[in-house]
C-alpha positions in Angstrom: -5.2 13.1 36.7 -5.8 13.8 32.8 -5.0 11.0 30.3 -4.4 11.6 26.6 -6.2 9.3 24.4 -3.3 7.4 23.2 -2.3 6.8 26.9 -5.9 5.8 27.5 -5.8 3.4 24.9 -2.5 1.6 25.8 -3.7 1.5 29.2 -6.9 -0.1 28.3 -5.4 -2.5 25.9 -2.8 -3.6 28.4 -5.4 -4.0 31.3 -7.8 -5.9 28.9 -5.3 -8.5 27.7 -3.8 -9.0 31.2 -7.1 -9.7 32.7 -8.1 -11.7 29.7 -5.0 -13.8 30.1 -5.8 -14.1 33.8 -9.3 -15.2 33.4 -8.2 -17.8 30.8 -5.1 -19.1 33.0 -7.5 -19.6 36.1 -10.2 -21.4 33.7 -7.6 -23.8 32.7 -5.9 -24.6 35.9 -9.2 -25.2 37.8 -11.1 -28.2 37.7 -14.7 -27.2 37.5 -17.8 -29.0 37.4 -19.5 -29.9 34.2 -22.6 -28.3 33.7 -24.4 -30.4 31.2 -23.2 -33.1 28.7 -22.5 -32.0 25.4 -22.5 -34.3 22.5 -19.0 -34.7 20.9 -20.3 -33.8 17.7 -21.4 -30.6 19.1 -18.1 -30.0 20.6 -16.6 -30.5 17.4 -18.7 -28.3 15.5 -18.1 -25.6 18.0 -14.2 -26.4 18.1 -14.3 -25.6 14.1 -16.3 -22.4 14.8 -13.9 -21.1 17.0 -11.1 -21.9 14.9 -13.0 -20.0 12.1 -13.6 -17.2 14.2 -9.8 -16.8 15.0 -9.2 -16.9 11.3 -11.8 -14.1 10.8 -10.3 -12.1 13.7 -6.9 -12.1 11.7 -9.0 -11.2 8.6 -10.8 -8.5 10.4 -7.5 -6.8 11.5 -6.8 -6.3 7.9 -8.8 -3.1 8.1 -7.2 -1.6 10.8 -3.4 -0.5 11.6 -2.2 -2.8 14.5 0.0 0.2 15.9 -2.9 2.8 16.1 -5.2 0.3 17.4 -2.9 -0.8 20.4 -2.2 2.9 20.9 1.4 2.9 20.1 0.7 5.3 17.2 -1.3 8.4 17.5 -4.8 8.2 15.6 -5.9 10.3 12.8 -9.2 10.9 11.4 -10.1 8.0 9.5 -13.0 7.7 6.9 -15.7 5.2 7.1 -14.8 1.8 6.3 -16.9 -0.1 4.1 -13.9 -2.4 2.3 -13.1 -6.3 3.6 -15.6 -7.5 6.5 -16.8 -4.1 7.2 -18.6 -4.1 4.0 -20.9 -6.9 5.6 -20.9 -6.0 9.3 -20.0 -2.9 11.3 -18.1 -4.6 14.1 -16.2 -7.9 13.2 -13.9 -7.8 15.8 -16.7 -8.0 18.5 -18.5 -10.2 16.6 -15.9 -12.8 16.0 -14.4 -12.5 19.5 -17.9 -13.2 21.1 -18.3 -16.2 18.7 -14.9 -17.5 19.5 -15.5 -17.0 23.4 -19.0 -18.6 23.1 -17.7 -21.6 20.9 -14.9 -22.0 23.8 -17.9 -22.4 26.3 -19.3 -25.1 24.5 -15.9 -27.0 23.8 -15.3 -26.9 27.7 -18.7 -26.9 29.1 -17.8 -26.2 32.7 -19.3 -23.9 35.1 -16.1 -21.8 34.8 -16.5 -21.1 31.1 -19.9 -20.1 31.7 -19.0 -17.6 34.0 -16.0 -16.6 31.9 -18.3 -15.7 29.0 
């Protein structure tokens, strides 16, 4: 079965989004053992970092068209972007997503959160 690039992108985004929601739902439903005691100050810093990461993810999407990113609209050739956050880093979406998940691991600090990351 041969998929078009647009069909593949829609499938990939649906699969990724549903998988992440499932992992998060299982994470918050299951009572896991605490791996290590993390001081409240560090948890507060991690929570602030997580909120900052979510805000920066929102800012990162300004360089992308959401309909093309999801796969609803056909992708056209785009020039190499060096505006916005792309002027400072190559993949701001990846970076801030990883930062948000890592800070979530620190905030929750359970065996499940470590496995999730």
